[in-house]
C-alpha positions in Angstrom: 25.6 -32.7 6.8 23.5 -29.4 6.0 20.0 -29.2 5.4 20.9 -28.1 1.9 23.8 -30.3 1.0 23.3 -31.0 -2.9 20.8 -28.8 -3.5 21.0 -25.6 -6.0 20.0 -22.3 -4.9 19.2 -19.0 -7.2 19.3 -15.9 -5.1 18.8 -13.0 -7.1 20.0 -9.9 -6.0 22.8 -12.1 -4.2 25.6 -9.7 -3.9 23.5 -7.0 -2.0 22.4 -6.9 1.9 20.1 -9.2 2.2 21.6 -11.5 -0.9 25.0 -11.7 0.1 23.3 -13.2 3.9 20.9 -15.4 2.0 23.7 -17.1 -0.6 26.3 -16.9 2.2 23.4 -19.0 4.8 23.0 -21.6 1.8 26.2 -22.2 1.3 26.9 -23.1 5.0 24.2 -25.1 4.9 26.2 -27.4 2.0 24.1 -25.5 -1.1 25.2 -25.0 -4.5 24.9 -21.0 -4.7 24.2 -19.1 -7.7 24.7 -15.3 -6.9 22.2 -13.8 -9.8 22.5 -9.8 -10.1 23.6 -7.1 -12.1 26.7 -6.2 -10.4 28.9 -8.2 -12.0 32.1 -7.7 -9.8 30.5 -7.7 -6.5 28.7 -11.2 -7.6 32.2 -12.6 -8.8 33.8 -11.1 -5.4 31.6 -12.9 -3.2 31.8 -16.3 -5.4 35.6 -16.3 -4.8 35.3 -16.1 -1.7 33.0 -18.9 -1.0 34.7 -20.8 -3.2 33.6 -24.5 -4.0 30.2 -24.4 -4.9 29.4 -20.6 -5.4 28.7 -19.6 -9.0 28.2 -15.7 -9.9 25.7 -15.2 -12.7 24.8 -11.9 -14.6 21.0 -11.5 -14.3 18.9 -8.4 -15.1 15.6 -9.6 -13.7 13.3 -8.0 -16.1 14.9 -10.1 -19.1 13.6 -12.7 -20.3 17.0 -13.6 -22.3 18.9 -13.2 -19.0 16.4 -15.5 -17.0 16.7 -18.0 -20.2 20.3 -17.9 -20.0 20.7 -18.1 -16.5 18.8 -21.5 -16.4 21.0 -23.3 -19.3 24.0 -21.9 -17.2 23.3 -23.2 -13.8 22.0 -26.6 -15.2 25.1 -26.9 -17.0 27.1 -26.2 -14.0 25.0 -27.6 -11.0 21.9 -29.5 -12.4 18.2 -28.2 -11.7 17.8 -25.9 -9.9 15.9 -26.9 -6.3 15.5 -23.4 -4.7 14.8 -19.8 -5.7 14.7 -16.6 -3.9 13.4 -13.7 -5.3 15.4 -11.2 -3.5 15.8 -8.5 -5.9 14.2 -5.0 -5.4 13.9 -1.5 -5.8 12.9 1.2 -3.7 11.2 3.8 -5.4 12.2 7.9 -4.4 9.6 9.0 -1.8 7.2 11.5 -3.9 3.3 12.2 -3.4 1.4 10.4 -6.4 0.8 13.6 -7.9 4.5 13.9 -7.9 5.9 10.4 -9.4 6.9 9.7 -12.8 5.3 7.5 -14.7 9.3 5.9 -15.4 9.4 5.6 -11.9 6.5 3.5 -11.1 7.1 1.2 -14.7 10.8 0.6 -13.2 9.7 -0.5 -9.6 6.8 -2.8 -10.7 9.8 -4.3 -13.6 12.2 -5.3 -10.8 9.9 -6.0 -7.9 6.7 -7.7 -9.4 7.8 -8.6 -13.9 11.2 -9.8 -12.3 9.7 -12.2 -9.8 7.0 -13.4 -12.3 10.0 -13.9 -15.1 12.2 -15.8 -12.5 9.4 -18.3 -11.6 8.0 -18.4 -15.4 11.5 -19.7 -16.2 13.0 -21.6 -13.1 9.8 -23.5 -12.6 10.4 -26.1 -16.0 14.2 -26.6 -14.3 12.4 -27.7 -10.9 10.2 -30.1 -12.8 13.1 -31.6 -14.0 14.5 -32.1 -10.9 11.3 -33.5 -9.4 10.1 -30.4 -7.2 11.7 -27.3 -5.5 10.6 -24.1 -3.2 10.1 -20.6 -4.2 10.2 -17.6 -1.8 9.3 -14.1 -3.2 10.8 -11.5 -0.9 8.1 -9.1 -0.1 7.7 -6.0 2.7 5.7 -5.3 5.6 4.5 -2.3 3.2 2.6 -5.3 1.0 0.1 -5.1 4.4 -0.5 -1.2 4.7 -0.6 2.1 2.8 2.5 4.1 2.9 2.6 7.9 2.0 5.5 8.9 -0.6 6.1 5.3 -1.7 3.5 4.3 -3.9 5.2 2.3 -6.6 6.8 -0.2 -4.2 3.8 -0.2 -1.8 1.7 -1.5 -5.0 4.9 -3.7 -6.2 4.7 -5.6 -2.7 1.3 -5.8 -2.9 1.3 -7.3 -6.3 3.8 -9.8 -4.9 1.3 -11.3 -2.7 -1.3 -11.9 -5.5 1.5 -13.9 -7.6 2.8 -15.9 -4.8 -1.0 -17.4 -4.0 -1.5 -17.5 -7.4 2.1 -19.8 -7.9 1.7 -21.6 -5.0 -2.0 -23.0 -6.5 -0.5 -23.7 -10.2 3.0 -25.2 -8.8 1.6 -27.2 -5.9 0.7 -30.6 -7.1 4.4 -30.6 -9.2 5.9 -30.6 -5.8 7.1 -27.1 -5.8 6.1 -24.9 -2.8 5.7 -21.0 -3.2 6.0 -18.5 -0.3 6.3 -15.2 0.8 8.6 -13.3 2.8 7.8 -9.7 4.5 10.5 -8.1 6.2 9.9 -4.8 8.4 13.0 -2.3 8.2 16.1 -4.3 7.8 19.7 -2.5 8.1 20.7 -2.8 4.5 22.1 0.4 1.9 18.7 0.4 0.8 17.5 1.3 4.2 20.3 3.6 5.3 21.2 5.2 2.5 19.0 7.8 0.8 17.5 6.7 -2.5 18.3 9.7 -4.2 21.0 12.7 -3.6 19.4 15.0 -1.5 16.5 12.8 0.7 17.0 11.3 3.7 17.5 7.9 4.3 14.2 5.3 5.0 15.8 4.6 7.6 15.4 8.3 9.2 11.2 7.5 9.2 11.2 4.3 10.9 12.5 4.4 14.6 12.6 1.1 16.2 11.6 2.7 19.5 8.1 1.9 19.5 8.3 -1.9 18.0 7.4 -4.4 20.3 11.5 -5.8 19.6 12.8 -2.2 19.4 15.6 -2.6 17.0 16.1 -2.8 13.2 16.1 -6.7 11.9 19.5 -7.3 10.6 19.8 -9.3 7.1 20.8 -12.6 9.3 17.6 -12.4 11.2 15.7 -12.7 7.6 18.1 -15.7 6.5 17.2 -17.9 9.2 13.5 -17.5 8.7 14.2 -18.1 5.0 16.1 -21.1 5.3 13.7 -22.7 7.3 10.8 -21.7 5.0 12.7 -23.8 2.1 13.7 -26.6 4.7 12.2 -29.9 4.7 11.2 -28.7 8.4 8.4 -26.4 6.4 7.4 -28.9 3.8 3.4 -28.0 4.6 3.8 -24.5 4.0 3.0 -23.4 0.6 1.3 -19.6 -0.5 1.9 -18.5 3.2 3.0 -15.0 4.3 5.9 -14.9 6.8 5.9 -11.6 8.7 9.5 -10.8 10.2 9.4 -7.2 11.4 9.5 -7.1 15.4 6.0 -6.1 15.5 6.1 -2.9 13.4 2.4 -3.6 12.1 1.3 -4.4 15.4 1.6 -0.9 16.5 3.3 1.0 19.3 4.2 -1.4 22.1 3.6 -0.9 26.1 6.6 0.6 27.2 8.2 -1.2 30.7 7.6 2.2 32.7 3.9 2.8 31.5 1.4 3.1 34.2 -1.3 1.1 33.9 -4.6 1.9 35.0 -6.1 0.1 37.7 
């Protein structure tokens, strides 16, 4: 029997690079999975591949109406939501603050912060009805540092940290745990492909050579941590931040060939 047998998991951005990995991971562990996102075709394709216990639901995370409709559909299909993975996110085109348009700032926050806020607000009552649950907000290592040219994304991920901790305090006595996962550079289209035409991909700026673990993360690395954080093995963790970055935030690692002064 899988760790999530009989549980219902909603993953936003569920057909994307990390999202689809998370969906497959939960499904393999026995969960009912809800692939929530704006790409209807990709979501339906993934649900068809998984077959039994998979449902695709169209969702604009910044829409209150979409969230309300999602909860109604999921409860009608599977029952109350057990786990919410606020995975959907967008990156802003690289630009200094003085050349960043207000609409870029607002769009980044509407998806990365408002989308997670609305998700928590919409799903918490369903979790109450089911006797509890777990929420994980996907943040970023950029939530721990400043990053030039990415002010909207960086600021939005710092905001996710505060949202997570506040929700953990409010929902803990209702048997709902809320945590955040902070991936480093993960090999997904968001990283490997240009945000806008003519710009280099984000991966071009982040060579893993200095990392203590000198490689980019794979989506499956994040999925394995996510499955742990939302399992009973992590039942005492709430309001916590789980950084998974191969040592990126630590700074350059000592190279094996380095000479160490006596």
